[in-house]
TINURO-812227 format. One line per 10 residues: number of its first residue (from 1); their letters; for each residue x, z, y of C-alpha. Coordinates in Angstrom, 1 decimal, padded with zeros to 4 digits. Last residue first. Example, Ala and Ser with C-alpha at 12.3 -4.5 7.8 and 13.67 -1.06 7.14 Angstrom:
<atoms>
2> sa> 013.7,007.1,-001.1  012.3,007.8,-004.5
</atoms>
This chain:
<atoms>
379> sftsiikpiy> 020.2,-021.3,-019.0  018.5,-023.3,-016.2  018.5,-026.8,-017.7  018.0,-025.3,-020.8  014.8,-023.6,-019.5  013.3,-026.2,-017.9  013.9,-028.4,-021.1  012.3,-025.7,-023.1  009.5,-025.5,-020.8  008.7,-029.4,-020.9
369> nkfnffgknc> 005.8,-029.0,-023.5  004.6,-025.8,-022.0  003.7,-028.0,-018.6  001.3,-029.9,-020.6  -000.7,-027.4,-022.0  -000.6,-025.6,-018.0  -002.4,-028.9,-016.6  -001.2,-031.9,-014.4  000.6,-032.0,-011.9  002.8,-028.8,-012.3
359> yqwsyqdlkr> 005.7,-031.3,-013.9  007.4,-032.2,-011.1  007.1,-028.4,-009.7  009.7,-027.4,-012.6  013.1,-028.8,-010.9  012.4,-028.1,-007.5  010.8,-024.7,-008.0  014.0,-024.1,-010.7  016.3,-025.2,-007.8  014.7,-022.9,-005.4
349> flfdvkinns> 014.0,-024.7,-001.9  015.1,-023.9,001.0  013.1,-024.8,004.1  014.2,-026.2,007.6  012.3,-024.2,010.3  009.3,-025.7,012.6  007.3,-022.5,014.1  004.0,-024.7,015.2  001.9,-021.2,015.6  -000.5,-022.1,013.0
339> nlydlnegvt> 002.1,-023.7,010.5  004.8,-020.4,011.0  001.9,-017.9,010.2  000.4,-020.4,007.2  003.8,-020.3,005.5  004.1,-016.2,005.6  000.3,-016.3,004.5  000.0,-018.5,001.3  001.3,-021.7,-000.1  005.6,-021.0,-000.6
329> pylacsnein> 007.7,-018.7,001.4  010.6,-021.3,001.1  013.9,-019.1,001.8  014.2,-020.0,005.8  016.4,-021.7,008.2  017.4,-021.0,011.4  019.1,-022.0,014.8  017.3,-020.1,017.1  015.2,-016.7,016.4  012.7,-016.4,019.1
319> kiesintiec> 010.0,-017.5,017.5  010.3,-015.5,014.4  009.9,-012.4,016.1  006.2,-012.4,015.3  006.8,-012.3,011.7  008.9,-008.9,012.4  012.2,-008.5,011.9  014.2,-006.5,009.5  018.3,-006.7,009.9  021.2,-008.6,008.2
309> disnnklrqe> 025.1,-009.1,008.6  026.3,-009.4,005.4  028.8,-006.4,004.5  028.1,-005.8,000.6  026.3,-002.8,001.1  024.4,-004.1,004.4  022.8,-007.0,001.8  022.2,-004.2,-000.4  020.5,-001.8,002.2  018.3,-004.6,003.2
299> qdkillskfk> 017.1,-005.7,000.1  016.1,-002.1,-000.4  013.9,-001.9,003.3  012.4,-005.5,002.2  011.2,-003.1,-001.0  010.2,-000.8,000.9  008.1,-002.4,003.0  006.5,-004.3,000.2  005.6,-001.4,-001.2  004.5,000.2,002.3
289> vvkedlkisr> 002.2,-002.6,002.9  000.8,-002.4,-000.7  000.0,001.2,-000.4  -001.6,000.4,002.8  -004.2,-002.1,000.9  -003.9,-005.5,002.4  -006.0,-007.1,005.1  -006.2,-010.8,003.9  -006.1,-013.3,007.1  -002.5,-011.9,007.5
279> nenensilhi> -000.8,-011.6,010.8  -001.8,-007.9,011.8  -001.8,-006.7,008.6  002.1,-006.5,008.2  004.5,-009.6,007.7  008.0,-008.3,007.7  010.8,-011.1,007.6  014.1,-010.3,006.4  016.4,-011.8,009.0  019.6,-012.6,007.5
269> kkfknnqfdt> 022.6,-013.6,010.1  025.4,-016.7,010.7  025.0,-018.0,007.3  027.4,-018.4,004.8  026.3,-020.0,001.2  027.5,-018.2,-001.8  023.9,-016.6,-002.2  022.2,-019.6,-001.7  020.6,-020.4,-005.1  019.5,-016.8,-005.0
259> iefslnnefi> 020.1,-013.9,-007.0  022.3,-012.0,-004.2  019.6,-012.6,-001.7  017.4,-010.7,-003.9  013.9,-010.1,-001.7  012.7,-013.6,-002.4  008.8,-013.6,-001.9  008.6,-011.4,001.0  010.4,-013.6,003.7  014.1,-014.2,004.1
249> llnkdeihqp> 015.3,-016.3,007.1  018.8,-017.3,007.1  020.7,-017.9,010.6  022.5,-021.1,010.8  026.3,-020.6,010.0  026.1,-023.3,007.1  022.6,-025.1,006.3  023.7,-028.6,006.5  022.5,-031.0,003.9  018.8,-029.8,003.9
239> nsfdqkivsy> 017.0,-029.1,000.9  014.6,-031.3,-001.0  011.0,-030.1,-001.6  009.2,-033.7,-000.1  005.7,-033.4,-001.2  002.9,-036.0,-002.4  -000.2,-034.7,-002.3  -002.1,-034.4,-005.9  -005.6,-034.7,-005.6  -008.3,-032.3,-004.7
229> tkesvkppan> -012.0,-032.3,-006.4  -014.7,-030.3,-004.0  -018.5,-030.8,-005.9  -017.7,-027.2,-007.0  -020.0,-025.8,-009.8  -019.9,-022.4,-011.7  -019.5,-022.3,-015.1  -023.0,-021.3,-017.4  -023.6,-018.0,-018.2  -024.3,-016.9,-021.7
219> enlkinnfrn> -022.6,-013.3,-022.0  -023.8,-012.2,-019.4  -023.0,-008.4,-020.2  -023.9,-005.0,-021.0  -020.9,-003.0,-021.7  -022.5,000.6,-022.2  -019.4,002.2,-023.3  -015.7,002.3,-023.3  -012.6,003.2,-025.2  -013.1,001.3,-028.0
209> ntfkkinwes> -009.3,000.5,-028.5  -009.2,-001.6,-025.2  -008.9,-004.7,-026.9  -011.9,-004.6,-029.6  -014.2,-002.9,-027.2  -013.5,-005.7,-024.7  -013.8,-008.4,-027.4  -017.3,-007.1,-028.8  -018.5,-007.1,-025.3  -017.6,-010.0,-024.3
199> alyhkgqtqi> -016.0,-011.9,-021.0  -017.1,-015.3,-020.3  -014.1,-017.4,-019.0  -015.0,-020.9,-017.4  -014.5,-024.7,-018.5  -016.7,-026.5,-016.9  -014.0,-028.1,-014.0  -010.6,-026.8,-015.0  -010.1,-024.8,-011.8  -013.9,-024.7,-011.1
189> gavwrwgltn> -015.0,-022.5,-014.0  -015.5,-019.2,-012.6  -012.4,-017.8,-014.9  -010.0,-020.9,-013.6  -011.3,-020.1,-009.8  -010.0,-016.4,-010.4  -006.7,-017.6,-011.9  -006.1,-019.9,-009.0  -006.4,-018.0,-006.5  -004.3,-015.0,-007.9
179> satdgdylhq> -001.7,-017.0,-009.0  -001.3,-019.2,-006.2  -001.6,-016.6,-003.8  000.4,-013.7,-005.5  -000.8,-009.9,-005.4  002.0,-008.3,-007.6  001.5,-005.0,-006.1  -002.2,-005.9,-006.3  -004.8,-003.9,-003.8  -005.5,-006.4,-000.9
169> mffeaglqwp> -005.4,-010.0,-003.4  -007.5,-007.8,-005.8  -010.1,-007.5,-003.3  -009.7,-011.2,-001.9  -010.2,-012.8,-005.4  -013.2,-011.1,-006.0  -015.0,-011.9,-002.8  -014.0,-015.7,-003.4  -015.4,-015.3,-007.0  -019.0,-015.0,-005.0
159> leltfiwisa> -020.9,-011.9,-006.6  -023.5,-012.5,-009.6  -023.3,-009.3,-011.1  -022.6,-010.5,-015.0  -021.0,-013.9,-014.1  -018.7,-013.4,-011.3  -018.0,-010.0,-010.7  -018.2,-009.2,-014.9  -015.6,-012.6,-015.7  -013.2,-011.8,-012.7
149> fwmrthnhly> -012.7,-007.7,-014.4  -012.4,-009.5,-018.1  -010.1,-011.8,-016.7  -008.3,-009.3,-014.9  -008.4,-006.5,-017.5  -006.6,-009.3,-019.8  -003.4,-009.4,-017.5  -003.1,-005.5,-016.9  -004.3,-004.2,-013.5  -002.1,-002.7,-011.0
139> nnekleniwa> -002.4,-000.9,-007.7  -002.5,002.0,-009.3  -005.1,004.2,-007.1  -007.3,001.5,-006.2  -006.8,-000.6,-009.4  -007.5,002.0,-011.8  -010.7,002.6,-009.9  -012.4,-001.0,-009.8  -011.0,-000.6,-013.4  -013.4,002.3,-014.4
129> nfceintkgk> -016.3,000.6,-012.6  -015.6,-002.2,-014.7  -015.5,-000.5,-017.9  -018.5,001.7,-017.3  -021.0,-001.0,-016.5  -023.4,000.0,-014.4  -022.5,-000.6,-011.0  -020.6,002.2,-008.7  -017.2,001.6,-008.6  -017.0,001.5,-005.2
119> ladlykqngk> -016.2,-002.9,-004.3  -019.0,-002.9,-006.6  -021.5,-000.7,-004.7  -021.0,-002.3,-001.6  -021.1,-006.2,-003.7  -024.5,-005.0,-005.1  -025.8,-003.7,-001.8  -025.0,-006.5,000.3  -024.3,-005.2,004.0  -021.0,-007.8,004.9
109> feekiknlei> -022.2,-010.6,002.0  -023.2,-013.2,004.6  -020.3,-012.6,006.9  -017.8,-012.5,004.2  -019.2,-015.8,002.5  -018.4,-017.3,005.7  -014.7,-015.9,006.0  -013.9,-016.4,002.3  -015.1,-020.3,002.0  -012.2,-020.8,005.3
99> lydswvnprl> -009.6,-019.1,003.5  -010.3,-020.7,000.2  -010.6,-024.0,001.8  -006.6,-023.6,003.1  -005.7,-022.3,-000.3  -007.1,-025.1,-002.0  -005.6,-027.4,000.4  -002.4,-027.0,-000.7  -002.5,-029.2,-003.5  000.4,-030.1,-004.7
89> elwgkwytrw> 002.4,-026.9,-003.8  -000.8,-025.1,-005.6  000.5,-026.5,-009.2  003.8,-025.6,-008.2  002.9,-022.1,-007.4  000.7,-022.1,-011.0  003.7,-023.3,-012.8  005.8,-020.7,-012.0  003.5,-018.3,-012.2  003.0,-019.3,-015.7
79> lveqifkenk> 006.5,-019.1,-016.3  006.7,-015.9,-017.2  003.9,-016.0,-019.6  005.2,-019.1,-021.4  008.6,-017.1,-021.6  006.6,-014.4,-023.2  004.7,-016.4,-025.7  007.9,-018.4,-026.5  010.3,-015.1,-027.3  010.5,-015.3,-031.0
69> sfsfkslske> 010.6,-019.3,-031.1  013.2,-018.6,-028.0  015.7,-016.6,-029.9  015.5,-013.0,-029.8  017.5,-010.5,-027.2  019.9,-012.3,-025.3  016.9,-014.5,-025.0  014.7,-012.0,-023.5  017.7,-011.5,-020.7  017.7,-014.5,-019.9
59> ivekeniigh> 013.8,-015.2,-019.2  013.9,-012.5,-016.9  016.8,-013.5,-015.1  015.5,-017.1,-015.0  012.2,-015.8,-013.7  013.6,-013.9,-010.6  014.1,-010.2,-010.0  013.4,-008.8,-006.8  011.8,-012.0,-006.0  008.8,-010.4,-004.6
49> tiypslcsvn> 006.3,-011.6,-006.7  008.7,-011.2,-009.8  009.1,-007.6,-009.1  005.3,-006.6,-008.8  005.2,-009.1,-012.0  007.4,-007.0,-014.5  004.6,-004.7,-016.4  006.6,-005.5,-019.4  003.3,-005.5,-021.9  003.0,-003.3,-024.7
39> srkepgfdfn> 004.8,-000.3,-023.4  001.6,000.1,-020.8  000.4,003.1,-021.8  -000.7,005.6,-019.0  -002.6,002.9,-017.8  -004.7,002.3,-020.4  -004.4,000.7,-024.0  -005.3,-002.6,-022.7  -004.3,-004.9,-026.0  -003.7,-008.7,-025.4
29> rlksynslnn> 000.2,-008.3,-025.3  000.1,-006.7,-028.8  001.0,-009.0,-031.2  003.0,-011.5,-028.8  005.0,-008.8,-027.1  006.0,-006.6,-030.3  009.7,-007.7,-030.5  009.8,-007.1,-026.4  009.5,-003.4,-026.8  012.5,-001.5,-027.0
19> evfnnlenla> 015.4,-003.7,-025.9  013.5,-006.0,-023.5  011.3,-003.9,-022.1  014.0,-000.8,-021.3  015.8,-004.0,-019.7  013.4,-005.1,-017.3  012.6,-002.1,-016.1  015.9,-000.8,-015.9  016.7,-004.1,-013.5  013.6,-003.2,-011.3
9> sarsaefdm> 014.7,-000.2,-011.1  017.7,-001.3,-009.5  015.7,-003.6,-007.2  013.9,-001.4,-006.0  010.5,000.1,-005.1  009.5,001.9,-007.8  006.4,001.6,-009.7  004.5,004.5,-010.6  001.8,004.2,-013.3
</atoms>
């Protein structure tokens, strides 16, 4: 698999998927045929995560090909990411508590052989070993495989979900604070208390076309238990009124300024913020760091092609930029840096998020009832 770090490549992949493979998505999406046979899924998540293309673009393109009723499953999957982000924005302590727990557990498991063997793909479970190597090599896993992987990690290998979530964030090109953290919590059974996801031998064999043998799993494990509960915290997602002639900060989640809600505003200068490992709680794989860097450079070039004054700025230099506002980075490493360094910036929120996040106070099955309304508002 090869993810070229450019908007041109992202648009090409989107067009190719919609024209040639979207029609079979609902029927084939749960099958993992292997890393060289990914035509049954879009593989757009590394681009959507970084804002190279956005949900609105993807959904509008799909609706230009098929009706909503024929497209519904694909559109739901696209908006899962929007939902997870909104859910976490309303409960940001889930992320901060996760990092605290992770640091404590990492210390406890520093020399744990079972943990070290899992990281090396040296367990007695063939498929799991293959997925470890696939993730390290390609920085991507099929969504269904991520669920199997997390379930095996938690319930068969009996390793803390926090360590597994860290491993994913380190290696995934589409690593997203909300989707990743909450997805692992869901598999463990603490996102929806008492409801967990258990991988099974028959399910893995069926949806991998019997590519693996020796799949002996704990298929009867109870869900994990957490005594922590999180209430919705009221947030203000309104935009400031006066942003003209300010410096604009763009983080790694909004790397296509030309499709943002603020593309027609006049900013003094755009700073594309680079956040490499020295300022991250979770240290990323070198290939992931490089992928982000190339995407930032691609955005820089597109801005310069449109005669927009811009430069790439290390996150540690933000404190030196006066009179600035920022496209909202969402809960995660970049927002953590701003908060921990007491850097005050006016945030600009996407209209899609402002509208959608009001429906993220409950579960996804409640959220999806509002998807037609969300689409009609923004299409």
